[in-house]
N, C-alpha and C positions, 0 to 999 in steps of 0.2 A: 718616693714617699710611701710608707706603709701605714695602714690604719687598721685597728682592731676594734670590734664592737662586742659588747656583751649584753645579754638579756638580764636586766636587773631582777625581774620577777623570778626567773629561773635560778639565778644565783641565790636569791633569798630562799627559794624552795629547797635547795640542796645545802642550805646553811653555809654558803661560802662567805668569806669576808668581803667587805666592800672593795670590789676590784678597782674602782676609780681611786679610792684612797691609796691602794697599793701603788698605783701609777704616780699619784701626787707625792707619795713618800719616797719614790725612787726604788721601791722594792719589787716591782713587777718585772719578772724575768721569763724567759722561755721555759725554764724549769718550773716556774709557778703554773704556766699554762699546762704543761704535762701533768703536774701534780693534780690539778683540778679537772683534768679530762678523765673520763671514766668509760669503762667497757662492761658489758655483760656477755655471758656465753649462753647460747641456747641452740639446740639442733632444730633448725627451721625447715630443712628439706628432707629429713628422714634418712640421711646417709650415714648416721652414726658419728659425724664430726660436728662439734659445736661451731656455729657461726659466731662472729663477734658483732655485737650491736653496740654502736658508739653513740654517745649523746653529744649534742652541741658541736657537731663537726662542721656545720654550715648554717647559714641563716637565710631564710626566705622571708617574704613579707606577706602579711594578710591583706584583705581587701581595703583596709584603711591605711596601709603603708607601714604598719608596725612590725618589728622583727618577730618572727615566729620560730619557736624551738622545733627541731627535727631530730630524728634518729637516722643513722645509716647502717647498712648491713655489709659485712665483709665475710667472705667464705674462702675455703681452701679448695682449689681444683688443680689436680696434677702437681701437688706440692707447692703451689703458688697462691699467694693472697690475691683474691679477686673481689672487686667491689662491683656488684651488679648495677647496671644503669637503671635508675628508677627515681621517682619523686621521693622526697623525704617522708619518713614515717613519724607518727606521733605516739605509737604504742605497739605492743605485742599482745595478742589475745591467746586464749587457750587453743590447743591443737596447732601451735606454731603459725598462727595467722598474723600477718602484719597489718597494721591499721593506719590510715590517715584520717584525721578529723580536723576541719578548720576551726579556728578560734571561736567562731559564732555558733558552732554546733549545728550547722545547716548543710554540711557536705561531708560525707563519709565514703571512704573506699577501703576495701579489704583485699589483701593480696596473699599469695603463697609463693614460696621459693621453690622452684623446680630446677634442681641442679644449681646453675648460676644465673638462671633467668627468674625475674620477678614477674608473676602473672596476676592480673587482676581477677578477683573472684566476682565481686559485684560492687556497684556504686549506688549510693542512696543520697539524694540531695533535694533540697527545697528550692522551689522556683524563686527568682529574685524578688518577687512581690510578696512572698510568704503565703501564697494562696493554696498551694498543694505540694506534694512530694512526688518524686519519681525514683524508680528503681531500675537498674540495668544489670542483669546477670550476664557476665561475659560468656560468649559462645552459645547463648540460649535466648534468642529473640522472643521466644514464646513467653518467657517470664518477665518481659519488660512491661511494667505497669505505669500508668500515669494518673494524675489527679486522685491520689489517695490521701487519707488523713494523716496528721502527725502521729496519732495513736498507732496506726498501722506501721508507719515508718519507724517509730521507736521500738515496736515489737521486732521488726527485722534487725535493727541495730543492736538491740539488747540480746539477740541470739548469740552475738559475739561477746565473749567474756574476757575483758582485759586482765592481764596478769601483771604483777609487780616484778620488775627485773631487779636482780641484785647487782648493782653496779660496783665494780672494784676500780681503784685507781690504776691508771695506765702503767704505773711503775711496778705493779704487782705481777705483770705478765712478763714472760721470759724475753720478749723483744723490746720491753720498755726501757 
């Protein structure tokens, strides 16, 4: 038995038709899945080759058990498509920085692609009781700070500028 789930809010955000209605009408097919999947191209590791950023390739769950939208990154290494092992991303920022943000906006992590490896730059998160924020800069224990204000946390987070990816249908790529 196979089951497929969709994120209704994400479908609405991207102006997709009612996917459940397609199933009820008997018009949902694998071709529809491919048609509604999308990719964007951006050079994330500075090697002159655009990586593929795909949307909705997997579902994770937030702290309340709700499906959470993610992005995945695929790159070319030695002529082969490689998918670096990493958590899902929720966006791409200026300077080819990958970002994860939880739904509540209380946990952020920023990454860079180094070859085919995803490396954490820093993580900024709020404690579970909402009393303070913490920042951890990867590889630099000196810059680990605890118990700072939300205003300070937002200044760190706002230093990363999200960009809008131009997503194209999977079918527009030569391997589609």
